[in-house]
N, C-alpha and C positions, 0 to 999 in steps of 0.2 A: 613316475607319471612325466610323460612327454613334454616337451615347450609348448609343441601346438597345443596339446588338451589343456595344458596349464591356461595358455592363454586364451582358447574359448570358455572354458571356467571362468576366468577373472572377467572376460567379457561378458559374460552371461549375467555372472554375480554385479558387476556395474548396472546393466540394464534391470534388473531387478529393483537395485537400491534405489534408482530414477524411480522407480515408478510407484515405490511407496516410500519414498522419502523426499519429499519435493523441495526440502532447503540444499538438497545436492546442487540444483543447476538454478542460482537465483540469481548470478548478477551477469550482466553484459560482457564484463570481463572474463569470465568464464564460458562465452559463449552461451549463455540463456538466452531462451526465447522471447526476452525482451530487448536484445541488443537495437539500440538504435531504431525502434520502430516507431511510427506517428501514434502519439496516444489518442485514445479514443472521448468523445466528448461525452459531457455528463447529461445528454439528450436524455429525457423520460423521467428524472425524478420527479417523485410524487410532490414533494415540498422540500424548502429549504429553511433550514434553522440557521440564524445567525449572520445570513447572509441574501442578497438578493440571488437569483439564478447565475451560477456561474459556467463559463466555458473556456475549452482551451484556449480557444483565439483569443479571449479578451486576457488570458493570463501569460501571452506571449511575454518574453523579457523575465518573467520571475521562474524561480524555482519550486518546483509543485511536487509535494508529498501528499500522495493518493491513499489513503488508510480506508480499508474495508474492513466494518466491523458490525456488532450486533451488542446490545446492552445487557443479553442474558450469558452472553459468551465469556466464561472466565479466562482464558487467554487473551482475550480482547483488552479485559479489565485491567490485565496485568501487563497489557502494552501502552496504557492509555497514559502513565505518569512519564513513559519515556517520550509520547509523542507530546505531551504538555512540555516538558524540557526544552525540547526541539523548536517547539511553537516560542516559549518565552525566550531564548536564546536567538533566534534567527529571523523569528516574523519581521523586525523592524531592519534588517538587512536583503529582503527581498525573496524569504521563504514563505509560499503560502501552503498552506494544511488543508485537503478536504477532506472530509470525513465523510464516508458512503455507508451508511445504513442497512446494510440486505437482512431482513430478517430470516432468522432459521425457525423460530415458531410462530403461531397465528397470532398469540398476543404481543408481539414485537412489533407488529403494526399499527398499532395506534400511536397518533401523532402526540398525545397527550402525556403519554407513556415515555415516549422519546424526548420531551421537553422534560420531563421531570429528571431524566436520566442524563442529559445536559447538562442541569442545575447540578443534581449531584455529584456528579464528575469534574465539575468546572470548565466543562469545554465550551469555550467560547471562538473557536472557530468554524468557517463553513460545514455544514453538515447537510449533504443530499441525504432524502429518504427514497430508498430505492425499491420500494414494496412489491413492484413489480419485475427487480430483477434485469432490468434493461441496463444499466450502467455496468453490474456486475456480468452480465453476458459480452458485451461490449468489450470489457477487458479481458475477455476470458478467465474470468477469476473461478476458483474453485475452493476456496478456504476461507478460514477465519482465523485470525488477523491476517491480513495481507497489504502488504505497504509497495507501492510503486512510486519510483521516483522518476519525474519527467524534468527535462531541462528547459533552459530559456527559450530554444526552438520549438516545443510543442512534442519533444521525442521522449518516451520511454529510455530510459537506461537502467534501469536497476530494479528488482523486484526480491523482495522477501516474504516468506511466508511462516507464520509463527510467532513466538516470543524468541527474544536473542537477536544479536548481531547488532546490536544496537551501536557500538563504536563504528562499526563498517558503515553502516547507514549515515551517522552524523560524518563522517568522514567524507563520504558521498556529497552530502549536502554542501560540505566547506568547499570540497575542491570545486563544485559547480559554483558555487556565490564567488569563487576568486579569492579565498582564503583558508588555504590547507592546514594551517595551523590553531584557527579556532578564535584568532585574537578580535 
């Protein structure tokens, strides 16, 4: 096989992997699509839990972790303990977590069932109910769970889709908070 054919094959393989494996391009450092772009607002939430309505402008000066999830998604449920650990460790140091509950199934649109899930999973951070997919669409999101990290100036600097990369996400948070060692 010639070098040119091998390069063409590898390029095509890389493109196919990116199309079917979204985690391959989730960070700003790897040139992903979220690199230093203004974060969309939370306009259009049907209801807020654990907080009055929030906006990106009101959160300036804070590091914000936006987590798209839904209460019946097993992968979302697997990520929740890690989100809770980040909240417990960094909420007092300038991190704000905003859950965006965007339903996959009709029964997930019920506010009473969402409230029960928040109690069951001990979610105490702000959660926007996004039944109309307005926030989901504003972020161009396509997956559950998905994390977006927003810096103190309101710019998205990191995205992760699915489970995993917990250490990388925490390191990004620590860097933004000016505490790269986590102390």
